[in-house]
C-alpha positions in Angstrom: -98.4 -53.3 151.4 -100.1 -51.2 148.9 -101.7 -52.8 145.9 -100.1 -52.1 142.4 -102.2 -50.8 139.8 -102.1 -52.6 136.5 -99.7 -50.3 134.9 -97.1 -50.6 137.7 -96.2 -54.4 136.9 -93.1 -55.1 134.8 -93.9 -56.2 131.2 -94.2 -60.0 131.0 -94.7 -60.3 134.6 -96.5 -63.6 135.8 -99.4 -62.7 138.3 -100.4 -65.7 140.3 -104.1 -65.7 141.2 -103.8 -67.4 144.7 -101.3 -67.2 147.5 -100.4 -70.8 148.9 -102.1 -74.0 147.9 -105.7 -74.6 147.6 -107.0 -78.2 147.5 -110.5 -77.9 146.4 -110.8 -74.6 144.2 -114.1 -75.8 142.8 -115.6 -76.3 146.3 -114.3 -73.1 147.8 -116.5 -69.9 147.2 -114.9 -67.0 145.5 -115.0 -64.8 148.5 -113.4 -67.6 150.7 -110.2 -68.2 148.6 -106.8 -66.6 149.4 -106.2 -64.3 146.5 -102.7 -62.9 145.9 -102.4 -59.2 146.0 -101.4 -59.3 142.4 -104.8 -60.9 141.3 -107.4 -59.2 139.3 -109.8 -60.3 141.9 -108.2 -57.9 144.4 -107.4 -55.3 142.0 -110.1 -54.1 139.5 -109.0 -54.4 135.8 -112.6 -53.4 134.5 -111.2 -50.1 133.3 -109.3 -52.0 130.4 -112.6 -53.4 129.1 -113.9 -52.2 125.7 -116.5 -54.9 125.3 -118.1 -57.0 127.9 -119.8 -60.4 128.0 -123.5 -60.6 128.5 -125.0 -63.6 130.1 -128.3 -65.1 128.7 -129.5 -67.7 131.3 -132.1 -69.1 128.7 -129.4 -70.9 126.7 -127.0 -71.8 129.6 -126.4 -75.6 130.2 -124.2 -75.1 133.2 -121.4 -76.9 131.7 -119.0 -74.6 133.6 -116.4 -74.2 130.8 -116.7 -70.5 131.2 -115.8 -70.7 134.8 -113.0 -73.0 134.4 -111.2 -70.9 131.6 -111.9 -67.4 132.8 -108.4 -66.1 133.8 -109.7 -63.4 136.0 -112.0 -65.4 138.2 -115.0 -63.4 136.9 -117.8 -66.0 136.3 -120.0 -66.1 139.3 -121.3 -69.7 139.9 -123.1 -71.4 142.8 -124.0 -75.0 143.2 -122.6 -75.6 139.7 -125.0 -73.1 138.1 -123.7 -70.0 136.4 -125.4 -66.9 137.9 -123.6 -64.0 136.2 -120.3 -62.2 135.4 -118.5 -60.1 138.0 -117.9 -56.9 135.9 -115.5 -55.4 138.4 -113.0 -58.0 137.6 -113.8 -58.9 134.0 -111.4 -57.4 131.7 -113.4 -58.2 128.3 -111.1 -60.9 126.9 -113.9 -63.2 125.5 -112.5 -66.4 126.5 -115.9 -67.1 128.2 -117.7 -66.8 125.0 -115.1 -68.8 122.8 -115.5 -71.9 125.1 -119.3 -71.6 125.5 -120.7 -74.7 123.5 -124.4 -73.7 123.4 -126.2 -72.7 120.1 -126.6 -69.7 120.4 -124.0 -69.1 123.0 -125.2 -68.2 126.6 -122.4 -65.5 126.6 -121.8 -63.0 123.8 -119.6 -60.1 123.6 -121.0 -56.7 123.2 -119.7 -53.0 123.4 -119.3 -51.8 127.1 -121.9 -49.3 126.9 -124.6 -51.7 125.6 -127.8 -52.2 127.6 -128.1 -55.7 128.7 -131.7 -56.1 128.6 -131.7 -54.9 125.1 -129.0 -57.3 123.9 -130.8 -60.1 125.5 -134.1 -59.1 124.0 -132.2 -59.3 120.5 -130.3 -62.4 121.3 -129.6 -64.7 118.2 -132.1 -67.5 118.1 -131.1 -71.3 118.0 -130.1 -72.5 114.4 -132.7 -75.0 113.2 -131.4 -78.1 111.6 -133.0 -79.4 108.6 -134.6 -82.6 108.8 
């Protein structure tokens, strides 16, 4: 069965991420999960993206909120540690940034063409609370 492109789905279609039941989603590595053929994990949606998340590990507290809330399974986590973003499947929705609780956030959105090293070098500094 050929995979559908994103523009071949009926408007309002519900796309399920997984086929069947997964008992331990958190304990199953991304590459070992049974993704549906309609999942953005099996079909790249990266060409939708105009802005992208950039990850700065210096501010990450490994809360896993980004991993939990990402609708495209684009957050890469190993042993409960965020290690990056899968840019082949990230569509740039920004949910990961919205749920990040750190100050400054460990994920920020930048234009698709932005250089990650430059953006990390210019990352906002932690707000200092007045004593």
